[in-house]
C-alpha positions as CSV (number, residue, x, y, z in Angstrom):
1,M,23.1,12.1,-5.9
2,N,20.3,9.7,-4.9
3,D,21.6,6.5,-3.3
4,R,18.1,5.4,-2.2
5,P,17.5,1.7,-3.1
6,D,14.7,0.7,-5.4
7,V,13.5,-2.1,-3.2
8,S,14.1,-3.1,0.4
9,I,14.1,-6.9,0.5
10,I,13.2,-8.3,3.9
11,I,14.1,-11.9,4.8
12,I,13.4,-13.5,8.2
13,S,15.8,-16.2,9.2
14,Y,15.6,-19.0,11.7
15,N,18.1,-21.8,11.4
16,V,18.0,-21.9,7.6
17,R,21.6,-20.7,6.8
18,D,22.1,-22.7,3.7
19,F,18.8,-21.8,2.2
20,L,19.3,-18.2,3.1
21,S,22.7,-18.2,1.4
22,A,21.2,-19.5,-1.9
23,C,18.4,-16.9,-1.6
24,I,20.8,-14.0,-1.2
25,K,23.0,-15.2,-4.1
26,S,19.9,-15.4,-6.4
27,I,19.0,-11.8,-5.4
28,Q,22.6,-10.6,-6.3
29,N,22.3,-12.3,-9.7
30,N,18.9,-10.8,-10.4
31,F,18.5,-7.1,-9.4
32,S,21.2,-4.8,-8.0
33,G,19.1,-1.7,-7.1
34,N,18.0,-2.9,-3.7
35,E,18.9,-3.3,0.0
36,I,18.7,-6.6,1.7
37,I,17.6,-6.7,5.4
38,V,17.9,-10.0,7.2
39,V,16.2,-10.3,10.6
40,D,17.6,-13.3,12.5
41,N,15.2,-14.7,15.1
42,N,18.0,-16.1,17.4
43,S,19.2,-18.9,15.1
44,A,21.5,-21.5,16.6
45,D,23.2,-22.4,13.3
46,G,25.7,-19.6,13.1
47,T,23.6,-17.6,10.6
48,V,24.6,-14.1,11.8
49,E,28.3,-14.9,11.8
50,F,28.0,-16.4,8.3
51,L,26.2,-13.4,6.9
52,K,28.8,-11.0,8.3
53,R,31.5,-13.0,6.7
54,E,30.0,-13.9,3.3
55,F,27.6,-11.0,2.7
56,P,28.9,-7.9,4.5
57,F,26.5,-5.7,2.4
58,V,23.4,-7.3,4.1
59,K,21.8,-5.3,6.9
60,I,21.3,-7.6,9.9
61,I,18.9,-7.3,12.8
62,E,19.9,-9.7,15.5
63,N,17.1,-10.7,17.8
64,K,17.8,-12.4,21.1
65,E,14.5,-14.3,20.9
66,N,12.2,-15.6,18.2
67,L,9.8,-12.8,17.4
68,G,8.1,-14.8,14.6
69,F,7.4,-13.8,11.0
70,S,5.2,-10.8,11.7
71,G,7.2,-9.2,14.5
72,A,10.5,-9.6,12.6
73,N,9.1,-8.2,9.4
74,N,7.6,-5.2,11.2
75,Q,11.1,-4.5,12.7
76,A,12.7,-4.5,9.2
77,M,9.9,-2.5,7.6
78,A,10.4,0.3,10.2
79,I,14.0,0.8,9.0
80,A,13.6,0.0,5.3
81,K,14.9,2.9,3.1
82,A,13.3,2.1,-0.2
83,E,9.8,3.2,-1.4
84,N,9.0,-0.4,-2.1
85,I,9.2,-3.5,0.2
86,L,9.5,-7.1,-0.8
87,L,8.8,-9.7,1.9
88,L,10.7,-12.8,0.9
89,N,11.1,-16.2,2.6
90,P,14.7,-17.5,3.1
91,D,13.8,-20.8,1.3
92,T,13.3,-19.1,-2.0
93,V,15.4,-18.7,-5.2
94,I,14.8,-15.8,-7.6
95,L,14.5,-16.8,-11.3
96,G,15.4,-14.7,-14.3
97,N,14.4,-11.0,-13.9
98,A,11.6,-11.7,-11.4
99,L,12.5,-8.9,-9.0
100,K,12.9,-6.3,-11.7
101,T,9.7,-7.5,-13.4
102,M,7.7,-7.3,-10.2
103,A,9.1,-3.8,-9.4
104,E,8.2,-2.5,-12.9
105,R,4.7,-4.0,-12.6
106,L,4.2,-2.3,-9.3
107,K,5.1,1.1,-10.8
108,L,2.4,0.6,-13.5
109,Q,-0.4,0.5,-10.9
110,N,-2.2,3.7,-10.4
111,Q,-3.2,2.8,-6.8
112,L,-1.8,1.0,-3.8
113,A,-1.1,-2.6,-4.8
114,I,0.4,-5.9,-3.7
115,I,2.2,-7.8,-6.4
116,A,2.9,-11.6,-6.0
117,P,4.9,-13.8,-8.4
118,R,4.3,-17.3,-9.6
119,L,5.7,-19.6,-6.9
120,L,7.2,-22.9,-8.0
121,N,7.9,-26.1,-6.0
122,S,11.4,-27.5,-5.7
123,D,10.6,-29.7,-8.7
124,M,9.5,-26.7,-10.7
125,T,5.8,-27.6,-10.6
126,L,3.3,-24.8,-9.9
127,Q,2.7,-24.0,-6.3
128,I,-0.7,-22.7,-5.1
129,S,0.0,-19.3,-3.7
130,G,-3.3,-17.5,-3.8
131,W,-6.4,-18.0,-1.7
132,R,-9.9,-16.7,-1.2
133,F,-10.5,-15.1,2.2
134,P,-11.5,-17.9,4.7
135,G,-14.9,-18.2,6.2
136,I,-16.8,-20.5,8.5
137,F,-18.0,-22.7,5.6
138,K,-14.4,-23.7,4.7
139,I,-13.7,-24.4,8.4
140,F,-16.7,-26.6,8.5
141,L,-15.6,-28.5,5.4
142,E,-12.1,-29.1,6.8
143,L,-13.7,-31.2,9.5
144,F,-14.4,-33.9,6.9
145,F,-11.5,-33.1,4.5
146,L,-14.1,-31.9,2.0
147,H,-12.3,-28.7,1.3
148,R,-9.8,-30.7,-0.7
149,L,-12.5,-32.2,-2.9
150,T,-14.6,-29.0,-3.3
151,G,-11.7,-26.6,-3.7
152,I,-13.4,-24.1,-1.4
153,G,-11.0,-21.4,-0.5
154,N,-8.5,-22.2,-3.2
155,Y,-8.0,-21.1,-6.8
156,S,-7.5,-23.7,-9.5
157,L,-4.1,-24.5,-11.0
158,E,-5.5,-23.3,-14.3
159,K,-6.4,-19.9,-12.8
160,M,-2.9,-19.5,-11.5
161,K,-1.3,-19.7,-14.9
162,R,-2.4,-16.2,-15.7
163,T,-2.5,-12.7,-14.1
164,F,-5.6,-12.2,-11.9
165,N,-6.7,-10.5,-8.7
166,P,-7.0,-13.1,-5.9
167,D,-8.3,-12.3,-2.4
168,S,-4.9,-13.0,-0.9
169,V,-1.4,-14.2,-1.8
170,S,1.4,-15.9,-0.1
171,G,3.7,-13.9,2.2
172,A,6.6,-16.0,0.9
173,A,7.1,-13.4,-1.8
174,M,5.0,-10.2,-1.7
175,L,5.9,-6.7,-3.1
176,F,4.2,-3.5,-2.1
177,A,4.8,0.2,-1.5
178,K,5.9,1.4,1.9
179,T,3.0,3.8,1.8
180,L,0.7,0.8,2.1
181,V,2.2,0.0,5.5
182,K,1.8,3.6,6.6
183,K,-1.9,3.4,5.6
184,I,-2.9,0.0,7.0
185,G,-0.1,-0.8,9.5
186,G,2.3,-3.8,9.5
187,L,1.6,-7.5,9.9
188,D,-0.6,-8.6,12.7
189,E,1.7,-10.1,15.4
190,N,-1.2,-12.0,17.0
191,L,-1.6,-14.1,13.9
192,F,0.6,-16.9,12.7
193,W,0.0,-18.7,9.3
194,M,-2.7,-16.1,8.6
195,E,-0.7,-12.9,8.7
196,D,-0.4,-12.6,4.9
197,V,-4.1,-13.3,4.4
198,D,-4.9,-10.6,7.0
199,F,-2.5,-8.1,5.4
200,C,-4.2,-8.6,2.0
201,Y,-7.7,-8.3,3.6
202,R,-6.8,-5.0,5.2
203,A,-5.1,-3.8,2.1
204,K,-8.2,-4.5,0.0
205,K,-10.4,-2.8,2.5
206,A,-8.2,0.3,2.2
207,G,-8.6,0.3,-1.6
208,A,-5.5,-1.5,-2.7
209,I,-5.5,-4.2,-5.3
210,V,-3.9,-7.6,-4.9
211,E,-2.4,-9.0,-8.1
212,Y,-1.0,-12.5,-8.9
213,F,1.6,-11.9,-11.6
214,P,3.0,-15.1,-13.1
215,E,5.4,-13.4,-15.4
216,A,7.7,-13.2,-12.4
217,E,8.8,-16.6,-11.1
218,I,10.4,-17.6,-7.8
219,I,11.2,-21.1,-6.5
220,H,9.8,-21.7,-3.0
221,H,11.1,-24.8,-1.2
222,I,7.9,-24.9,0.8
223,G,8.1,-25.7,4.5
224,K,11.9,-25.3,4.9
225,S,11.6,-22.1,6.9
226,S,8.8,-23.4,9.2
227,G,10.4,-26.8,9.9
228,S,8.5,-29.8,11.2
229,N,7.4,-28.5,14.6
230,Y,4.0,-30.1,14.6
231,R,3.0,-28.3,17.8
232,A,3.6,-24.9,16.3
233,V,2.2,-25.8,12.9
234,I,-1.0,-27.5,13.9
235,S,-1.9,-25.3,16.8
236,N,-1.3,-22.0,15.0
237,Q,-2.9,-23.1,11.8
238,L,-6.1,-23.9,13.6
239,L,-6.2,-21.1,16.2
240,S,-5.1,-18.4,13.8
241,K,-8.2,-19.1,11.8
242,L,-10.2,-18.4,14.9
243,K,-8.4,-15.2,15.5
244,Y,-8.9,-14.1,11.9
245,I,-12.7,-14.8,12.1
246,R,-12.9,-13.0,15.4
247,K,-11.1,-10.0,14.0
248,H,-13.0,-9.7,10.7
249,S,-16.4,-11.4,11.1
250,N,-19.4,-11.0,13.4
251,P,-19.9,-12.7,16.7
252,F,-22.3,-15.2,15.1
253,A,-19.6,-16.4,12.7
254,Y,-17.0,-16.6,15.5
255,F,-19.3,-18.7,17.6
256,F,-19.7,-21.3,14.9
257,A,-16.0,-21.2,14.0
258,C,-15.2,-22.0,17.7
259,I,-17.6,-25.0,17.5
260,F,-16.1,-26.3,14.2
261,I,-12.5,-25.9,15.4
262,F,-13.2,-27.6,18.7
263,T,-14.9,-30.5,16.8
264,H,-11.9,-30.6,14.4
265,I,-9.4,-31.0,17.2
266,I,-11.5,-33.6,19.1
267,S,-12.1,-35.7,16.0
268,R,-8.4,-35.8,15.2
269,I,-7.6,-36.8,18.7
270,V,-10.0,-39.7,18.6
271,F,-8.7,-40.9,15.3
272,L,-5.1,-40.6,16.3
273,L,-5.7,-42.5,19.5
274,F,-6.5,-45.6,17.4
275,I,-3.4,-45.4,15.1
276,A,-0.9,-43.9,17.5
277,P,0.6,-47.3,18.4
278,F,1.6,-47.8,14.7
279,G,4.1,-44.9,14.4
280,L,6.0,-42.1,16.1
281,K,4.6,-39.6,13.6
282,Y,1.1,-40.4,14.7
283,R,2.0,-40.2,18.4
284,T,3.7,-36.8,17.7
285,K,0.6,-35.5,15.9
286,L,-1.6,-36.8,18.7
287,S,0.4,-34.9,21.3
288,S,0.2,-31.8,19.1
289,Y,-3.6,-32.0,18.9
290,F,-3.8,-32.3,22.7
291,Y,-1.5,-29.3,22.8
292,S,-3.8,-27.5,20.4
293,L,-6.8,-28.3,22.6
294,Q,-5.0,-26.7,25.5
295,N,-4.3,-23.6,23.5
296,Y,-7.8,-23.5,22.2
297,F,-9.1,-23.0,25.7
298,K,-6.4,-20.5,26.4
299,L,-7.6,-18.5,23.4
300,L,-11.2,-18.6,24.5
301,S,-10.1,-17.3,27.9
302,G,-8.4,-14.3,26.3
303,S,-4.9,-15.4,25.5
304,N,-3.3,-14.5,22.2
305,E,-0.2,-16.7,22.7
306,I,1.8,-17.5,19.5
307,I,3.4,-21.0,19.5
308,R,6.9,-21.0,18.0
């Protein structure tokens, strides 16, 4: 008798108990042939006790500190029993037969693959969840907010209405075979906000395909699992791009990326200095950009610190 699960579903939790509960219930209603592994990054909202009481079938890894998205996922992937792994954000809700549809789609691939569903916002509108690999040109355009006008780095909403092969997809919901992890390694724990892009890049380099598969749909209440920690969000969004460029590009590209990111931080500080008196949000962002500047210099001096 083979009691091996079809899919190991890995969810990282940090103070999102109610969202996590809804996520697990949607999994139960969708696809039974799986195991659910929740890695709790030292939540203070009673998540672990709640899981043990309400969902005793869930495997729990209790961390005594916040290991972040990458570190916690790597923990769970190491103990996952199934041949296939689904990384799933806690602020998601599975619709219809999405998990089964994704698993069947993965089986159809004749090579290593990453399958990603269509992600929907809370109001059921389409959420952009596929991107081109970043480069220094996009980083330059972000200085002047021109990336929003040109669409550089993103795929159009029209493109995301059908199946295609993007460069990278969102780690909010990502299905792949465990053999892919054995081949390319787990998520890079030195990256934050770029670990999914980096994982897709390494997968493609190893010969895997990345497929956006909109026949499977999942609601993603975007931002609920990351919260509103401006320090963590702004600092890591900027500096992880530098780490990614340093890892996958040449020294010439990294040099210019450093200049563009530095200019980005300074220009935001100057702008926010003028408007900071008009709102707490602006003052908080200003403090966060000063914090980012501090961490920028730490990165240049060799630090790989992740801000949580």
